[in-house]
N, CA, C and O atoms as a Maestro MAE file, in Angstrom:
{
 s_m_m2io_version
 :::
 2.0.0
}

f_m_ct {
 s_m_title
 :::
 protein
 m_atom[304] {
  # First column is atom index #
  i_m_mmod_type
  r_m_x_coord
  r_m_y_coord
  r_m_z_coord
  i_m_residue_number
  s_m_chain_name
  s_m_pdb_residue_name
  s_m_pdb_atom_name
  i_m_atomic_number
  :::
  1 25 14.031 -17.929 35.405 1 A "UNK " " N  " 7
  2 3 12.720 -18.503 35.182 1 A "UNK " " CA " 6
  3 2 11.635 -17.431 35.239 1 A "UNK " " C  " 6
  4 15 10.724 -17.408 34.411 1 A "UNK " " O  " 8
  5 25 11.745 -16.556 36.217 2 A "UNK " " N  " 7
  6 3 10.748 -15.499 36.348 2 A "UNK " " CA " 6
  7 2 10.868 -14.518 35.186 2 A "UNK " " C  " 6
  8 15 9.866 -14.012 34.681 2 A "UNK " " O  " 8
  9 25 12.113 -14.253 34.767 3 A "UNK " " N  " 7
  10 3 12.314 -13.328 33.647 3 A "UNK " " CA " 6
  11 2 11.706 -13.894 32.363 3 A "UNK " " C  " 6
  12 15 11.123 -13.154 31.570 3 A "UNK " " O  " 8
  13 25 11.842 -15.197 32.163 4 A "UNK " " N  " 7
  14 3 11.262 -15.820 30.972 4 A "UNK " " CA " 6
  15 2 9.747 -15.728 31.009 4 A "UNK " " C  " 6
  16 15 9.115 -15.455 29.989 4 A "UNK " " O  " 8
  17 25 9.160 -15.954 32.179 5 A "UNK " " N  " 7
  18 3 7.709 -15.843 32.325 5 A "UNK " " CA " 6
  19 2 7.238 -14.424 32.029 5 A "UNK " " C  " 6
  20 15 6.236 -14.231 31.340 5 A "UNK " " O  " 8
  21 25 7.956 -13.434 32.546 6 A "UNK " " N  " 7
  22 3 7.587 -12.043 32.301 6 A "UNK " " CA " 6
  23 2 7.724 -11.679 30.828 6 A "UNK " " C  " 6
  24 15 6.883 -10.975 30.270 6 A "UNK " " O  " 8
  25 25 8.797 -12.170 30.204 7 A "UNK " " N  " 7
  26 3 8.992 -11.889 28.778 7 A "UNK " " CA " 6
  27 2 7.881 -12.503 27.944 7 A "UNK " " C  " 6
  28 15 7.356 -11.856 27.038 7 A "UNK " " O  " 8
  29 25 7.516 -13.751 28.244 8 A "UNK " " N  " 7
  30 3 6.444 -14.415 27.486 8 A "UNK " " CA " 6
  31 2 5.115 -13.710 27.679 8 A "UNK " " C  " 6
  32 15 4.370 -13.517 26.718 8 A "UNK " " O  " 8
  33 25 4.810 -13.326 28.904 9 A "UNK " " N  " 7
  34 3 3.528 -12.663 29.138 9 A "UNK " " CA " 6
  35 2 3.506 -11.281 28.486 9 A "UNK " " C  " 6
  36 15 2.467 -10.856 27.983 9 A "UNK " " O  " 8
  37 25 4.634 -10.577 28.489 10 A "UNK " " N  " 7
  38 3 4.703 -9.282 27.825 10 A "UNK " " CA " 6
  39 2 4.581 -9.454 26.315 10 A "UNK " " C  " 6
  40 15 3.861 -8.701 25.660 10 A "UNK " " O  " 8
  41 25 5.279 -10.440 25.761 11 A "UNK " " N  " 7
  42 3 5.228 -10.684 24.316 11 A "UNK " " CA " 6
  43 2 3.834 -11.139 23.897 11 A "UNK " " C  " 6
  44 15 3.358 -10.762 22.826 11 A "UNK " " O  " 8
  45 25 3.182 -11.937 24.718 12 A "UNK " " N  " 7
  46 3 1.844 -12.425 24.380 12 A "UNK " " CA " 6
  47 2 0.838 -11.278 24.307 12 A "UNK " " C  " 6
  48 15 -0.105 -11.338 23.519 12 A "UNK " " O  " 8
  49 25 1.022 -10.261 25.096 13 A "UNK " " N  " 7
  50 3 0.118 -9.128 25.054 13 A "UNK " " CA " 6
  51 2 0.541 -8.078 24.049 13 A "UNK " " C  " 6
  52 15 -0.299 -7.357 23.512 13 A "UNK " " O  " 8
  53 25 1.829 -7.984 23.790 14 A "UNK " " N  " 7
  54 3 2.349 -6.931 22.936 14 A "UNK " " CA " 6
  55 2 2.220 -7.257 21.451 14 A "UNK " " C  " 6
  56 15 1.941 -6.363 20.652 14 A "UNK " " O  " 8
  57 25 2.416 -8.504 21.070 15 A "UNK " " N  " 7
  58 3 2.397 -8.882 19.655 15 A "UNK " " CA " 6
  59 2 1.023 -8.628 19.012 15 A "UNK " " C  " 6
  60 15 0.974 -8.000 17.954 15 A "UNK " " O  " 8
  61 25 -0.084 -9.081 19.596 16 A "UNK " " N  " 7
  62 3 -1.383 -8.776 18.971 16 A "UNK " " CA " 6
  63 2 -1.662 -7.273 18.894 16 A "UNK " " C  " 6
  64 15 -2.244 -6.794 17.920 16 A "UNK " " O  " 8
  65 25 -1.250 -6.539 19.917 17 A "UNK " " N  " 7
  66 3 -1.455 -5.099 19.913 17 A "UNK " " CA " 6
  67 2 -0.666 -4.452 18.781 17 A "UNK " " C  " 6
  68 15 -1.182 -3.568 18.097 17 A "UNK " " O  " 8
  69 25 0.586 -4.882 18.572 18 A "UNK " " N  " 7
  70 3 1.399 -4.327 17.492 18 A "UNK " " CA " 6
  71 2 0.832 -4.678 16.118 18 A "UNK " " C  " 6
  72 15 0.861 -3.853 15.204 18 A "UNK " " O  " 8
  73 25 0.319 -5.893 15.969 19 A "UNK " " N  " 7
  74 3 -0.294 -6.278 14.695 19 A "UNK " " CA " 6
  75 2 -1.531 -5.436 14.402 19 A "UNK " " C  " 6
  76 15 -1.743 -5.002 13.270 19 A "UNK " " O  " 8
  77 25 -2.337 -5.211 15.422 20 A "UNK " " N  " 7
  78 3 -3.531 -4.388 15.243 20 A "UNK " " CA " 6
  79 2 -3.152 -2.948 14.911 20 A "UNK " " C  " 6
  80 15 -3.797 -2.309 14.080 20 A "UNK " " O  " 8
  81 25 -2.112 -2.442 15.557 21 A "UNK " " N  " 7
  82 3 -1.647 -1.087 15.281 21 A "UNK " " CA " 6
  83 2 -1.110 -0.985 13.852 21 A "UNK " " C  " 6
  84 15 -1.398 -0.015 13.152 21 A "UNK " " O  " 8
  85 25 -0.338 -1.969 13.421 22 A "UNK " " N  " 7
  86 3 0.211 -1.949 12.065 22 A "UNK " " CA " 6
  87 2 -0.912 -2.004 11.026 22 A "UNK " " C  " 6
  88 15 -0.863 -1.306 10.013 22 A "UNK " " O  " 8
  89 25 -1.919 -2.836 11.285 23 A "UNK " " N  " 7
  90 3 -3.056 -2.926 10.365 23 A "UNK " " CA " 6
  91 2 -3.799 -1.601 10.303 23 A "UNK " " C  " 6
  92 15 -4.173 -1.139 9.224 23 A "UNK " " O  " 8
  93 25 -4.007 -1.001 11.448 24 A "UNK " " N  " 7
  94 3 -4.723 0.272 11.488 24 A "UNK " " CA " 6
  95 2 -3.941 1.375 10.768 24 A "UNK " " C  " 6
  96 15 -4.518 2.178 10.035 24 A "UNK " " O  " 8
  97 25 -2.620 1.403 10.987 25 A "UNK " " N  " 7
  98 3 -1.805 2.420 10.322 25 A "UNK " " CA " 6
  99 2 -1.763 2.211 8.810 25 A "UNK " " C  " 6
  100 15 -1.819 3.175 8.048 25 A "UNK " " O  " 8
  101 25 -1.666 0.960 8.377 26 A "UNK " " N  " 7
  102 3 -1.667 0.676 6.942 26 A "UNK " " CA " 6
  103 2 -3.004 1.060 6.322 26 A "UNK " " C  " 6
  104 15 -3.040 1.637 5.236 26 A "UNK " " O  " 8
  105 25 -4.096 0.747 7.001 27 A "UNK " " N  " 7
  106 3 -5.422 1.110 6.493 27 A "UNK " " CA " 6
  107 2 -5.558 2.624 6.385 27 A "UNK " " C  " 6
  108 15 -6.129 3.132 5.419 27 A "UNK " " O  " 8
  109 25 -5.042 3.338 7.365 28 A "UNK " " N  " 7
  110 3 -5.116 4.809 7.301 28 A "UNK " " CA " 6
  111 2 -4.261 5.361 6.191 28 A "UNK " " C  " 6
  112 15 -4.663 6.300 5.503 28 A "UNK " " O  " 8
  113 25 -3.069 4.784 6.003 29 A "UNK " " N  " 7
  114 3 -2.183 5.320 4.969 29 A "UNK " " CA " 6
  115 2 -2.732 5.034 3.569 29 A "UNK " " C  " 6
  116 15 -2.491 5.807 2.642 29 A "UNK " " O  " 8
  117 25 -3.468 3.929 3.411 30 A "UNK " " N  " 7
  118 3 -4.081 3.615 2.124 30 A "UNK " " CA " 6
  119 2 -5.483 4.200 1.984 30 A "UNK " " C  " 6
  120 15 -6.126 4.058 0.943 30 A "UNK " " O  " 8
  121 25 -5.950 4.861 3.048 31 A "UNK " " N  " 7
  122 3 -7.272 5.478 3.078 31 A "UNK " " CA " 6
  123 2 -8.369 4.438 2.802 31 A "UNK " " C  " 6
  124 15 -9.261 4.653 1.981 31 A "UNK " " O  " 8
  125 25 -8.275 3.307 3.512 32 A "UNK " " N  " 7
  126 3 -9.237 2.209 3.363 32 A "UNK " " CA " 6
  127 2 -9.753 1.824 4.749 32 A "UNK " " C  " 6
  128 15 -9.044 1.996 5.741 32 A "UNK " " O  " 8
  129 25 -10.972 1.311 4.827 33 A "UNK " " N  " 7
  130 3 -11.429 0.752 6.098 33 A "UNK " " CA " 6
  131 2 -10.680 -0.565 6.389 33 A "UNK " " C  " 6
  132 15 -10.256 -1.267 5.471 33 A "UNK " " O  " 8
  133 25 -10.531 -0.877 7.666 34 A "UNK " " N  " 7
  134 3 -9.782 -2.085 8.040 34 A "UNK " " CA " 6
  135 2 -10.381 -3.371 7.473 34 A "UNK " " C  " 6
  136 15 -9.624 -4.208 6.982 34 A "UNK " " O  " 8
  137 25 -11.712 -3.574 7.516 35 A "UNK " " N  " 7
  138 3 -12.240 -4.824 6.940 35 A "UNK " " CA " 6
  139 2 -11.932 -4.972 5.451 35 A "UNK " " C  " 6
  140 15 -11.677 -6.076 4.970 35 A "UNK " " O  " 8
  141 25 -11.959 -3.863 4.730 36 A "UNK " " N  " 7
  142 3 -11.628 -3.912 3.308 36 A "UNK " " CA " 6
  143 2 -10.157 -4.257 3.115 36 A "UNK " " C  " 6
  144 15 -9.801 -4.966 2.174 36 A "UNK " " O  " 8
  145 25 -9.312 -3.763 3.994 37 A "UNK " " N  " 7
  146 3 -7.888 -4.084 3.934 37 A "UNK " " CA " 6
  147 2 -7.684 -5.578 4.142 37 A "UNK " " C  " 6
  148 15 -6.888 -6.197 3.435 37 A "UNK " " O  " 8
  149 25 -8.396 -6.168 5.108 38 A "UNK " " N  " 7
  150 3 -8.286 -7.613 5.343 38 A "UNK " " CA " 6
  151 2 -8.778 -8.397 4.131 38 A "UNK " " C  " 6
  152 15 -8.136 -9.362 3.717 38 A "UNK " " O  " 8
  153 25 -9.900 -7.995 3.564 39 A "UNK " " N  " 7
  154 3 -10.446 -8.696 2.395 39 A "UNK " " CA " 6
  155 2 -9.506 -8.598 1.202 39 A "UNK " " C  " 6
  156 15 -9.285 -9.578 0.489 39 A "UNK " " O  " 8
  157 25 -8.960 -7.416 0.993 40 A "UNK " " N  " 7
  158 3 -8.027 -7.220 -0.112 40 A "UNK " " CA " 6
  159 2 -6.779 -8.066 0.080 40 A "UNK " " C  " 6
  160 15 -6.266 -8.653 -0.872 40 A "UNK " " O  " 8
  161 25 -6.295 -8.127 1.307 41 A "UNK " " N  " 7
  162 3 -5.114 -8.942 1.593 41 A "UNK " " CA " 6
  163 2 -5.367 -10.406 1.310 41 A "UNK " " C  " 6
  164 15 -4.503 -11.086 0.758 41 A "UNK " " O  " 8
  165 25 -6.543 -10.907 1.680 42 A "UNK " " N  " 7
  166 3 -6.874 -12.316 1.414 42 A "UNK " " CA " 6
  167 2 -6.999 -12.568 -0.082 42 A "UNK " " C  " 6
  168 15 -6.567 -13.610 -0.574 42 A "UNK " " O  " 8
  169 25 -7.589 -11.619 -0.811 43 A "UNK " " N  " 7
  170 3 -7.737 -11.773 -2.260 43 A "UNK " " CA " 6
  171 2 -6.377 -11.775 -2.951 43 A "UNK " " C  " 6
  172 15 -6.120 -12.608 -3.820 43 A "UNK " " O  " 8
  173 25 -5.515 -10.853 -2.568 44 A "UNK " " N  " 7
  174 3 -4.172 -10.784 -3.164 44 A "UNK " " CA " 6
  175 2 -3.388 -12.048 -2.843 44 A "UNK " " C  " 6
  176 15 -2.682 -12.572 -3.704 44 A "UNK " " O  " 8
  177 25 -3.502 -12.543 -1.620 45 A "UNK " " N  " 7
  178 3 -2.809 -13.770 -1.249 45 A "UNK " " CA " 6
  179 2 -3.280 -14.932 -2.114 45 A "UNK " " C  " 6
  180 15 -2.465 -15.730 -2.578 45 A "UNK " " O  " 8
  181 25 -4.577 -15.032 -2.332 46 A "UNK " " N  " 7
  182 3 -5.109 -16.129 -3.150 46 A "UNK " " CA " 6
  183 2 -4.625 -16.023 -4.595 46 A "UNK " " C  " 6
  184 15 -4.293 -17.036 -5.211 46 A "UNK " " O  " 8
  185 25 -4.584 -14.818 -5.134 47 A "UNK " " N  " 7
  186 3 -4.112 -14.636 -6.507 47 A "UNK " " CA " 6
  187 2 -2.632 -14.976 -6.644 47 A "UNK " " C  " 6
  188 15 -2.232 -15.646 -7.597 47 A "UNK " " O  " 8
  189 25 -1.828 -14.522 -5.707 48 A "UNK " " N  " 7
  190 3 -0.393 -14.817 -5.744 48 A "UNK " " CA " 6
  191 2 -0.160 -16.310 -5.592 48 A "UNK " " C  " 6
  192 15 0.696 -16.877 -6.271 48 A "UNK " " O  " 8
  193 25 -0.908 -16.946 -4.715 49 A "UNK " " N  " 7
  194 3 -0.772 -18.388 -4.526 49 A "UNK " " CA " 6
  195 2 -1.120 -19.141 -5.807 49 A "UNK " " C  " 6
  196 15 -0.435 -20.101 -6.159 49 A "UNK " " O  " 8
  197 25 -2.158 -18.727 -6.500 50 A "UNK " " N  " 7
  198 3 -2.544 -19.381 -7.751 50 A "UNK " " CA " 6
  199 2 -1.462 -19.216 -8.813 50 A "UNK " " C  " 6
  200 15 -1.151 -20.165 -9.534 50 A "UNK " " O  " 8
  201 25 -0.894 -18.028 -8.914 51 A "UNK " " N  " 7
  202 3 0.170 -17.798 -9.899 51 A "UNK " " CA " 6
  203 2 1.407 -18.608 -9.552 51 A "UNK " " C  " 6
  204 15 2.031 -19.201 -10.432 51 A "UNK " " O  " 8
  205 25 1.765 -18.636 -8.276 52 A "UNK " " N  " 7
  206 3 2.939 -19.409 -7.872 52 A "UNK " " CA " 6
  207 2 2.743 -20.890 -8.156 52 A "UNK " " C  " 6
  208 15 3.678 -21.570 -8.581 52 A "UNK " " O  " 8
  209 25 1.553 -21.389 -7.928 53 A "UNK " " N  " 7
  210 3 1.300 -22.808 -8.196 53 A "UNK " " CA " 6
  211 2 1.390 -23.119 -9.683 53 A "UNK " " C  " 6
  212 15 1.957 -24.142 -10.067 53 A "UNK " " O  " 8
  213 25 0.840 -22.251 -10.523 54 A "UNK " " N  " 7
  214 3 0.879 -22.530 -11.961 54 A "UNK " " CA " 6
  215 2 2.296 -22.386 -12.504 54 A "UNK " " C  " 6
  216 15 2.734 -23.212 -13.304 54 A "UNK " " O  " 8
  217 25 3.011 -21.361 -12.087 55 A "UNK " " N  " 7
  218 3 4.393 -21.170 -12.541 55 A "UNK " " CA " 6
  219 2 5.290 -22.246 -11.950 55 A "UNK " " C  " 6
  220 15 6.183 -22.756 -12.627 55 A "UNK " " O  " 8
  221 25 5.056 -22.591 -10.701 56 A "UNK " " N  " 7
  222 3 5.864 -23.636 -10.063 56 A "UNK " " CA " 6
  223 2 5.704 -24.967 -10.753 56 A "UNK " " C  " 6
  224 15 6.666 -25.727 -10.868 56 A "UNK " " O  " 8
  225 25 4.506 -25.262 -11.215 57 A "UNK " " N  " 7
  226 3 4.284 -26.516 -11.937 57 A "UNK " " CA " 6
  227 2 5.007 -26.493 -13.279 57 A "UNK " " C  " 6
  228 15 5.575 -27.498 -13.706 57 A "UNK " " O  " 8
  229 25 4.980 -25.346 -13.931 58 A "UNK " " N  " 7
  230 3 5.617 -25.224 -15.236 58 A "UNK " " CA " 6
  231 2 7.134 -25.260 -15.127 58 A "UNK " " C  " 6
  232 15 7.804 -25.857 -15.969 58 A "UNK " " O  " 8
  233 25 7.678 -24.625 -14.093 59 A "UNK " " N  " 7
  234 3 9.130 -24.518 -13.947 59 A "UNK " " CA " 6
  235 2 9.713 -25.529 -12.972 59 A "UNK " " C  " 6
  236 15 10.820 -25.331 -12.470 59 A "UNK " " O  " 8
  237 25 9.003 -26.590 -12.698 60 A "UNK " " N  " 7
  238 3 9.494 -27.631 -11.796 60 A "UNK " " CA " 6
  239 2 10.758 -28.246 -12.405 60 A "UNK " " C  " 6
  240 15 10.740 -28.633 -13.573 60 A "UNK " " O  " 8
  241 25 11.850 -28.346 -11.649 61 A "UNK " " N  " 7
  242 3 13.097 -28.863 -12.207 61 A "UNK " " CA " 6
  243 2 12.974 -30.287 -12.746 61 A "UNK " " C  " 6
  244 15 13.580 -30.605 -13.770 61 A "UNK " " O  " 8
  245 25 12.218 -31.134 -12.095 62 A "UNK " " N  " 7
  246 3 12.058 -32.510 -12.558 62 A "UNK " " CA " 6
  247 2 11.296 -32.546 -13.884 62 A "UNK " " C  " 6
  248 15 11.642 -33.296 -14.797 62 A "UNK " " O  " 8
  249 25 10.252 -31.721 -13.970 63 A "UNK " " N  " 7
  250 3 9.472 -31.670 -15.212 63 A "UNK " " CA " 6
  251 2 10.331 -31.109 -16.356 63 A "UNK " " C  " 6
  252 15 10.283 -31.610 -17.479 63 A "UNK " " O  " 8
  253 25 11.107 -30.077 -16.061 64 A "UNK " " N  " 7
  254 3 11.983 -29.511 -17.090 64 A "UNK " " CA " 6
  255 2 13.043 -30.520 -17.531 64 A "UNK " " C  " 6
  256 15 13.369 -30.599 -18.715 64 A "UNK " " O  " 8
  257 25 13.580 -31.289 -16.585 65 A "UNK " " N  " 7
  258 3 14.583 -32.303 -16.930 65 A "UNK " " CA " 6
  259 2 13.970 -33.377 -17.829 65 A "UNK " " C  " 6
  260 15 14.598 -33.801 -18.799 65 A "UNK " " O  " 8
  261 25 12.760 -33.815 -17.520 66 A "UNK " " N  " 7
  262 3 12.091 -34.813 -18.367 66 A "UNK " " CA " 6
  263 2 11.836 -34.270 -19.768 66 A "UNK " " C  " 6
  264 15 12.023 -34.982 -20.754 66 A "UNK " " O  " 8
  265 25 11.411 -33.013 -19.859 67 A "UNK " " N  " 7
  266 3 11.168 -32.422 -21.180 67 A "UNK " " CA " 6
  267 2 12.469 -32.295 -21.972 67 A "UNK " " C  " 6
  268 15 12.494 -32.533 -23.180 67 A "UNK " " O  " 8
  269 25 13.549 -31.918 -21.282 68 A "UNK " " N  " 7
  270 3 14.838 -31.797 -21.951 68 A "UNK " " CA " 6
  271 2 15.321 -33.156 -22.450 68 A "UNK " " C  " 6
  272 15 15.807 -33.271 -23.575 68 A "UNK " " O  " 8
  273 25 15.187 -34.191 -21.604 69 A "UNK " " N  " 7
  274 3 15.589 -35.531 -22.038 69 A "UNK " " CA " 6
  275 2 14.748 -36.008 -23.216 69 A "UNK " " C  " 6
  276 15 15.285 -36.593 -24.156 69 A "UNK " " O  " 8
  277 25 13.456 -35.773 -23.182 70 A "UNK " " N  " 7
  278 3 12.590 -36.176 -24.285 70 A "UNK " " CA " 6
  279 2 12.956 -35.418 -25.559 70 A "UNK " " C  " 6
  280 15 12.952 -35.988 -26.650 70 A "UNK " " O  " 8
  281 25 13.270 -34.143 -25.417 71 A "UNK " " N  " 7
  282 3 13.653 -33.343 -26.577 71 A "UNK " " CA " 6
  283 2 14.980 -33.835 -27.171 71 A "UNK " " C  " 6
  284 15 15.148 -33.897 -28.389 71 A "UNK " " O  " 8
  285 25 15.922 -34.186 -26.272 72 A "UNK " " N  " 7
  286 3 17.231 -34.696 -26.741 72 A "UNK " " CA " 6
  287 2 17.058 -36.049 -27.437 72 A "UNK " " C  " 6
  288 15 17.743 -36.327 -28.422 72 A "UNK " " O  " 8
  289 25 16.171 -36.870 -26.949 73 A "UNK " " N  " 7
  290 3 15.922 -38.182 -27.568 73 A "UNK " " CA " 6
  291 2 15.315 -38.025 -28.962 73 A "UNK " " C  " 6
  292 15 15.664 -38.753 -29.891 73 A "UNK " " O  " 8
  293 25 14.406 -37.068 -29.090 74 A "UNK " " N  " 7
  294 3 13.779 -36.830 -30.396 74 A "UNK " " CA " 6
  295 2 14.784 -36.231 -31.373 74 A "UNK " " C  " 6
  296 15 14.787 -36.581 -32.553 74 A "UNK " " O  " 8
  297 25 15.635 -35.334 -30.889 75 A "UNK " " N  " 7
  298 3 16.594 -34.684 -31.773 75 A "UNK " " CA " 6
  299 2 17.724 -35.636 -32.161 75 A "UNK " " C  " 6
  300 15 18.283 -35.513 -33.251 75 A "UNK " " O  " 8
  301 25 18.069 -36.587 -31.281 76 A "UNK " " N  " 7
  302 3 19.215 -37.472 -31.527 76 A "UNK " " CA " 6
  303 2 18.840 -38.749 -32.114 76 A "UNK " " C  " 6
  304 15 19.705 -39.586 -32.372 76 A "UNK " " O  " 8
  :::
 }
 m_bond[303] {
  # First column is bond index #
  i_m_from
  i_m_to
  i_m_order
  :::
  1 1 2 1
  2 2 3 1
  3 3 4 2
  4 3 5 1
  5 5 6 1
  6 6 7 1
  7 7 8 2
  8 7 9 1
  9 9 10 1
  10 10 11 1
  11 11 12 2
  12 11 13 1
  13 13 14 1
  14 14 15 1
  15 15 16 2
  16 15 17 1
  17 17 18 1
  18 18 19 1
  19 19 20 2
  20 19 21 1
  21 21 22 1
  22 22 23 1
  23 23 24 2
  24 23 25 1
  25 25 26 1
  26 26 27 1
  27 27 28 2
  28 27 29 1
  29 29 30 1
  30 30 31 1
  31 31 32 2
  32 31 33 1
  33 33 34 1
  34 34 35 1
  35 35 36 2
  36 35 37 1
  37 37 38 1
  38 38 39 1
  39 39 40 2
  40 39 41 1
  41 41 42 1
  42 42 43 1
  43 43 44 2
  44 43 45 1
  45 45 46 1
  46 46 47 1
  47 47 48 2
  48 47 49 1
  49 49 50 1
  50 50 51 1
  51 51 52 2
  52 51 53 1
  53 53 54 1
  54 54 55 1
  55 55 56 2
  56 55 57 1
  57 57 58 1
  58 58 59 1
  59 59 60 2
  60 59 61 1
  61 61 62 1
  62 62 63 1
  63 63 64 2
  64 63 65 1
  65 65 66 1
  66 66 67 1
  67 67 68 2
  68 67 69 1
  69 69 70 1
  70 70 71 1
  71 71 72 2
  72 71 73 1
  73 73 74 1
  74 74 75 1
  75 75 76 2
  76 75 77 1
  77 77 78 1
  78 78 79 1
  79 79 80 2
  80 79 81 1
  81 81 82 1
  82 82 83 1
  83 83 84 2
  84 83 85 1
  85 85 86 1
  86 86 87 1
  87 87 88 2
  88 87 89 1
  89 89 90 1
  90 90 91 1
  91 91 92 2
  92 91 93 1
  93 93 94 1
  94 94 95 1
  95 95 96 2
  96 95 97 1
  97 97 98 1
  98 98 99 1
  99 99 100 2
  100 99 101 1
  101 101 102 1
  102 102 103 1
  103 103 104 2
  104 103 105 1
  105 105 106 1
  106 106 107 1
  107 107 108 2
  108 107 109 1
  109 109 110 1
  110 110 111 1
  111 111 112 2
  112 111 113 1
  113 113 114 1
  114 114 115 1
  115 115 116 2
  116 115 117 1
  117 117 118 1
  118 118 119 1
  119 119 120 2
  120 119 121 1
  121 121 122 1
  122 122 123 1
  123 123 124 2
  124 123 125 1
  125 125 126 1
  126 126 127 1
  127 127 128 2
  128 127 129 1
  129 129 130 1
  130 130 131 1
  131 131 132 2
  132 131 133 1
  133 133 134 1
  134 134 135 1
  135 135 136 2
  136 135 137 1
  137 137 138 1
  138 138 139 1
  139 139 140 2
  140 139 141 1
  141 141 142 1
  142 142 143 1
  143 143 144 2
  144 143 145 1
  145 145 146 1
  146 146 147 1
  147 147 148 2
  148 147 149 1
  149 149 150 1
  150 150 151 1
  151 151 152 2
  152 151 153 1
  153 153 154 1
  154 154 155 1
  155 155 156 2
  156 155 157 1
  157 157 158 1
  158 158 159 1
  159 159 160 2
  160 159 161 1
  161 161 162 1
  162 162 163 1
  163 163 164 2
  164 163 165 1
  165 165 166 1
  166 166 167 1
  167 167 168 2
  168 167 169 1
  169 169 170 1
  170 170 171 1
  171 171 172 2
  172 171 173 1
  173 173 174 1
  174 174 175 1
  175 175 176 2
  176 175 177 1
  177 177 178 1
  178 178 179 1
  179 179 180 2
  180 179 181 1
  181 181 182 1
  182 182 183 1
  183 183 184 2
  184 183 185 1
  185 185 186 1
  186 186 187 1
  187 187 188 2
  188 187 189 1
  189 189 190 1
  190 190 191 1
  191 191 192 2
  192 191 193 1
  193 193 194 1
  194 194 195 1
  195 195 196 2
  196 195 197 1
  197 197 198 1
  198 198 199 1
  199 199 200 2
  200 199 201 1
  201 201 202 1
  202 202 203 1
  203 203 204 2
  204 203 205 1
  205 205 206 1
  206 206 207 1
  207 207 208 2
  208 207 209 1
  209 209 210 1
  210 210 211 1
  211 211 212 2
  212 211 213 1
  213 213 214 1
  214 214 215 1
  215 215 216 2
  216 215 217 1
  217 217 218 1
  218 218 219 1
  219 219 220 2
  220 219 221 1
  221 221 222 1
  222 222 223 1
  223 223 224 2
  224 223 225 1
  225 225 226 1
  226 226 227 1
  227 227 228 2
  228 227 229 1
  229 229 230 1
  230 230 231 1
  231 231 232 2
  232 231 233 1
  233 233 234 1
  234 234 235 1
  235 235 236 2
  236 235 237 1
  237 237 238 1
  238 238 239 1
  239 239 240 2
  240 239 241 1
  241 241 242 1
  242 242 243 1
  243 243 244 2
  244 243 245 1
  245 245 246 1
  246 246 247 1
  247 247 248 2
  248 247 249 1
  249 249 250 1
  250 250 251 1
  251 251 252 2
  252 251 253 1
  253 253 254 1
  254 254 255 1
  255 255 256 2
  256 255 257 1
  257 257 258 1
  258 258 259 1
  259 259 260 2
  260 259 261 1
  261 261 262 1
  262 262 263 1
  263 263 264 2
  264 263 265 1
  265 265 266 1
  266 266 267 1
  267 267 268 2
  268 267 269 1
  269 269 270 1
  270 270 271 1
  271 271 272 2
  272 271 273 1
  273 273 274 1
  274 274 275 1
  275 275 276 2
  276 275 277 1
  277 277 278 1
  278 278 279 1
  279 279 280 2
  280 279 281 1
  281 281 282 1
  282 282 283 1
  283 283 284 2
  284 283 285 1
  285 285 286 1
  286 286 287 1
  287 287 288 2
  288 287 289 1
  289 289 290 1
  290 290 291 1
  291 291 292 2
  292 291 293 1
  293 293 294 1
  294 294 295 1
  295 295 296 2
  296 295 297 1
  297 297 298 1
  298 298 299 1
  299 299 300 2
  300 299 301 1
  301 301 302 1
  302 302 303 1
  303 303 304 2
  :::
 }
}
C-alpha cells in the first residue's frame, strides 16, 4: 500500500516534468519558441482532424456498401 502511494506521488510529479522537458527539447530542436510550438501543434491537430473526418465520411464502409448496392441495381 505504501509502495503504491509512493509510486503514484512520484508519477504525479514526474509526468508533467517529463512532458515539459520533451516540449522544451522539441522546441529547441526545431528552433521555435515554446508557445509557437503549442500553437502549431493545435493547428496541425485541427487540420488532421478535418481531413480524417472528410475522408472517413467518404470511405465509411456502410456508405460504400450502399453505393455499391445502388450501382449493382442500376447495372442489373
